[in-house]
C-alpha positions as CSV (number, residue, x, y, z in Angstrom):
1,X,0.0,0.0,0.0
2,X,3.0,2.3,0.5
3,X,3.9,2.1,-3.2
4,X,0.2,2.7,-4.1
5,X,0.2,5.8,-1.9
6,X,3.4,7.1,-3.4
7,X,2.1,6.7,-6.9
8,X,-1.2,8.2,-6.0
9,X,0.1,11.3,-4.3
10,X,2.7,11.9,-7.0
11,X,-0.1,11.6,-9.6
12,X,-1.5,14.7,-8.0
13,X,1.7,16.7,-8.1
14,X,5.5,16.4,-7.8
15,X,6.6,16.4,-4.2
16,X,9.7,16.0,-2.2
17,X,10.2,13.1,0.2
18,X,9.3,14.9,3.4
19,X,6.0,16.3,1.9
20,X,5.2,12.9,0.5
21,X,5.8,11.2,3.9
22,X,3.5,13.8,5.6
23,X,0.7,13.1,3.1
24,X,1.0,9.3,3.5
25,X,1.1,9.6,7.2
26,X,-2.1,11.7,7.2
27,X,-3.8,9.1,5.0
28,X,-2.7,6.1,7.1
29,X,-2.8,7.8,10.4
30,X,-1.6,6.1,13.6
31,X,-2.7,2.7,12.4
32,X,0.2,2.2,10.0
33,X,3.0,4.8,10.6
34,X,5.4,5.4,7.8
35,X,9.1,5.2,8.6
36,X,11.9,6.6,6.6
37,X,13.3,3.0,6.5
38,X,10.2,1.9,4.6
39,X,9.5,5.1,2.5
40,X,12.8,5.8,0.9
41,X,13.5,2.1,-0.2
42,X,10.0,2.1,-1.7
43,X,10.8,5.3,-3.6
44,X,14.1,3.8,-4.7
45,X,12.3,0.7,-6.0
46,X,9.9,2.9,-8.0
47,X,12.7,5.0,-9.4
48,X,14.6,1.9,-10.5
49,X,11.4,0.5,-12.1
50,X,11.0,3.8,-14.0
51,X,7.7,4.7,-12.4
52,X,9.1,7.7,-10.5
53,X,11.8,10.2,-11.5
54,X,13.7,12.4,-9.2
55,X,15.5,15.7,-9.7
56,X,17.4,17.9,-7.4
57,X,16.3,21.4,-6.8
58,X,17.6,24.1,-4.5
59,X,16.0,24.0,-1.1
60,X,14.5,27.0,0.7
61,X,17.4,26.8,3.0
62,X,21.0,25.8,2.2
63,X,20.3,22.1,1.5
64,X,19.1,20.9,-1.9
65,X,16.1,18.6,-2.0
66,X,15.0,15.8,-4.2
67,X,11.7,16.4,-6.0
68,X,9.8,13.3,-7.1
69,X,7.4,13.1,-10.0
70,X,5.4,10.4,-11.7
71,X,6.5,9.1,-15.1
72,X,4.2,7.8,-17.8
73,X,5.2,4.3,-16.6
74,X,4.2,5.3,-13.1
75,X,0.8,6.5,-14.3
76,X,0.3,3.1,-16.0
77,X,1.4,1.2,-12.9
78,X,-1.0,3.3,-10.8
79,X,-3.9,2.6,-13.2
80,X,-3.1,-1.1,-13.3
81,X,-3.0,-1.3,-9.4
82,X,-6.3,0.5,-9.2
83,X,-8.0,-1.6,-11.9
84,X,-6.9,-5.0,-10.4
85,X,-6.5,-4.6,-6.6
86,X,-5.4,-7.6,-4.6
87,X,-8.0,-9.3,-2.5
88,X,-6.4,-8.0,0.7
89,X,-6.9,-4.4,-0.7
90,X,-10.6,-5.1,-0.9
91,X,-11.1,-7.0,2.4
92,X,-8.8,-4.9,4.7
93,X,-10.6,-1.7,5.6
94,X,-7.5,0.5,5.9
95,X,-6.0,-0.8,2.7
96,X,-9.4,-0.3,1.0
97,X,-9.4,3.3,2.2
98,X,-6.0,3.8,0.6
99,X,-7.4,2.4,-2.6
100,X,-10.4,4.7,-2.4
101,X,-8.2,7.7,-1.9
102,X,-6.8,7.3,-5.5
103,X,-9.6,5.4,-7.3
104,X,-10.6,8.7,-9.1
105,X,-7.4,8.3,-11.1
106,X,-8.8,5.2,-12.8
107,X,-10.4,6.9,-15.8
108,X,-13.1,4.4,-16.6
109,X,-16.3,4.6,-14.5
110,X,-17.1,0.9,-15.3
111,X,-13.7,-0.1,-13.9
112,X,-14.2,2.0,-10.8
113,X,-17.6,0.4,-10.3
114,X,-16.1,-3.1,-10.7
115,X,-13.7,-2.3,-7.8
116,X,-16.6,-1.1,-5.6
117,X,-18.7,-4.1,-6.5
118,X,-15.9,-6.4,-5.2
119,X,-15.9,-4.5,-1.9
120,X,-19.7,-4.7,-1.7
121,X,-19.6,-8.5,-2.4
122,X,-17.1,-8.8,0.5
123,X,-19.3,-6.8,2.8
124,X,-22.4,-8.8,1.8
125,X,-20.8,-12.1,2.9
126,X,-21.8,-13.0,6.5
127,X,-18.9,-12.3,8.8
128,X,-18.1,-11.5,12.4
129,X,-15.1,-11.0,14.7
130,X,-16.5,-13.9,16.8
131,X,-18.3,-17.2,16.0
132,X,-20.5,-19.6,17.9
133,X,-21.1,-23.2,16.5
134,X,-19.3,-22.1,13.3
135,X,-21.7,-19.2,12.6
136,X,-21.0,-15.5,12.8
137,X,-22.0,-14.0,16.1
138,X,-24.4,-11.1,16.1
139,X,-24.0,-8.2,18.6
140,X,-27.0,-9.3,20.6
141,X,-25.4,-12.7,21.1
142,X,-22.1,-11.4,22.4
143,X,-21.3,-12.4,26.0
144,X,-20.1,-9.0,27.2
145,X,-20.7,-5.3,26.5
146,X,-17.3,-4.9,25.0
147,X,-17.7,-7.5,22.3
148,X,-21.3,-6.2,21.8
149,X,-19.8,-2.8,21.2
150,X,-17.3,-4.1,18.7
151,X,-20.0,-5.8,16.8
152,X,-22.5,-2.9,16.9
153,X,-19.9,-0.4,15.7
154,X,-18.8,-2.8,12.9
155,X,-22.5,-3.3,11.9
156,X,-23.2,0.4,11.8
157,X,-20.1,1.1,9.8
158,X,-20.9,-1.7,7.3
159,X,-24.5,-0.4,6.9
160,X,-23.3,3.0,6.0
161,X,-20.5,1.7,3.7
162,X,-23.0,-0.5,1.9
163,X,-25.3,2.4,1.4
164,X,-22.5,4.6,0.0
165,X,-21.3,1.8,-2.2
166,X,-24.8,1.2,-3.7
167,X,-25.2,5.0,-4.4
168,X,-21.8,5.3,-5.9
169,X,-22.1,2.2,-8.1
170,X,-25.4,3.4,-9.4
171,X,-24.0,6.8,-10.2
172,X,-20.9,5.4,-11.9
173,X,-22.9,2.9,-13.9
174,X,-25.3,5.7,-14.9
175,X,-22.3,7.6,-16.4
176,X,-20.8,4.6,-18.1
């Protein structure tokens, strides 16, 4: 997801590493902090792959800074990642939010809709954090108020997400 975030933010505009890190950190929040030890090797991999180019510009102070920008190959890589996300990018909520942050860069509404339909199919499958006799446990069946809270919050979030998905899929397919 780090590489997807790099490609997505650079699609918006060229940036230097510190600015890019701040944007990624804001997107991922405290859940998945971004370290320099992860960010800069990812940038290096993308530069070697020809997806990102870097140039050195004078800094506002004495030090020069590297400015990163997306290449045509990087735009293609971003589009490919958005069109065919991995299953974990659909099923993991935080990863899906990262995907959503950049889905607008996928130019085809039908392809955008297909990604959202995959997420909706995942949400429509019965699931729970807890199970009893092999079946997903509902909030009302949870043995304590804490698990009840987890399940109620997850249900409310899922209800809202499903509604948004249905609205957005309808709108996208109406434009296609």
